[in-house]
C-alpha positions in Angstrom: 42.6 -27.6 35.0 41.1 -24.1 35.3 41.1 -21.7 32.4 43.8 -19.5 33.7 46.2 -22.3 34.2 45.4 -23.6 30.8 46.0 -20.2 29.2 49.4 -19.7 31.0 50.4 -23.3 30.1 49.8 -22.4 26.4 51.9 -19.2 27.0 54.7 -21.3 28.3 54.5 -23.7 25.4 54.6 -20.7 23.0 57.9 -19.7 24.7 59.2 -23.2 24.0 58.1 -23.0 20.4 59.9 -19.7 19.7 62.9 -21.0 21.5 62.9 -23.9 19.1 62.6 -21.4 16.2 65.7 -19.6 17.6 67.6 -22.9 17.5 66.8 -23.2 13.8 68.2 -19.7 13.2 71.4 -20.6 15.0 71.8 -23.8 13.1 71.2 -22.0 9.8 73.8 -19.5 10.8 76.2 -22.3 11.7 75.8 -23.8 8.1 77.2 -20.6 6.5 80.9 -19.8 6.0 82.2 -16.6 7.5 85.3 -14.6 6.7 86.1 -14.1 10.4 85.3 -15.4 13.8 83.7 -12.1 14.8 81.3 -12.2 11.8 80.5 -15.8 12.7 79.2 -14.8 16.2 78.0 -11.2 15.4 75.7 -11.6 12.5 72.0 -10.8 12.0 70.8 -14.5 12.5 72.8 -15.1 15.7 71.7 -11.7 17.2 68.1 -12.3 16.4 68.2 -15.9 17.7 69.6 -14.7 21.0 67.0 -12.0 21.2 64.3 -14.6 20.6 65.9 -16.8 23.4 65.7 -13.8 25.8 62.1 -13.2 24.8 61.3 -16.9 25.4 62.9 -16.6 28.9 60.7 -13.6 29.7 57.6 -15.6 28.5 58.5 -18.5 30.7 59.0 -16.2 33.7 55.7 -14.6 33.0 54.0 -18.0 32.7 55.4 -19.2 36.0 53.2 -16.6 37.7 50.4 -19.2 37.4 52.0 -22.4 36.2 53.2 -24.5 39.2 57.0 -25.2 39.3 56.3 -28.9 39.2 54.4 -28.5 35.9 56.9 -26.2 34.2 59.5 -28.8 33.1 56.7 -31.0 31.8 55.5 -28.2 29.5 59.0 -27.2 28.5 59.7 -30.8 27.3 57.5 -29.9 24.3 60.5 -28.1 23.0 62.1 -31.4 22.1 59.0 -32.2 19.9 59.3 -28.8 18.1 63.1 -29.1 17.6 62.5 -32.6 16.0 59.6 -31.3 13.8 61.8 -28.4 12.6 64.8 -30.7 12.1 62.8 -33.0 9.9 60.9 -30.3 7.9 63.6 -27.7 7.5 66.9 -29.6 7.7 65.6 -32.9 6.2 67.0 -34.8 9.1 66.2 -38.4 9.7 64.5 -39.7 12.8 65.9 -43.0 14.0 64.1 -45.6 16.1 65.7 -44.4 19.4 64.7 -40.8 18.8 61.1 -41.9 18.0 61.1 -44.0 21.2 62.4 -41.0 23.2 59.7 -38.7 21.7 57.0 -41.3 22.6 58.3 -41.3 26.2 58.2 -37.5 26.3 54.7 -37.3 24.9 53.5 -40.1 27.2 55.0 -38.3 30.2 53.2 -35.1 29.2 49.9 -36.9 28.8 50.3 -38.9 32.1 51.1 -35.8 34.0 48.2 -33.9 32.5 45.7 -36.6 33.2 46.9 -37.9 36.6 48.5 -34.6 37.7 
């Protein structure tokens, strides 16, 4: 893998990371009680989360200037790993055996694709 492709792959994974952070903001917002439906959907956390999602989309589009289309979904699968890490550390969620197995499959797929291309 050349340096430019590696750099743009990291940029794409950064977009996945900030997208996972936006999901945390949305979940935190969903845990709170609101006095009206409008306040439930138009509050600071939700607006910031969607702005972050928009930024993550722009980052992905930028990364696709160099990252091949066939490689994009493999890199974006790292988002599942970030969401799991955030769920365990921030929300104290438990990881069951099936979820661990699924994460192992995702990580294995990323490694296999990276090595065998």
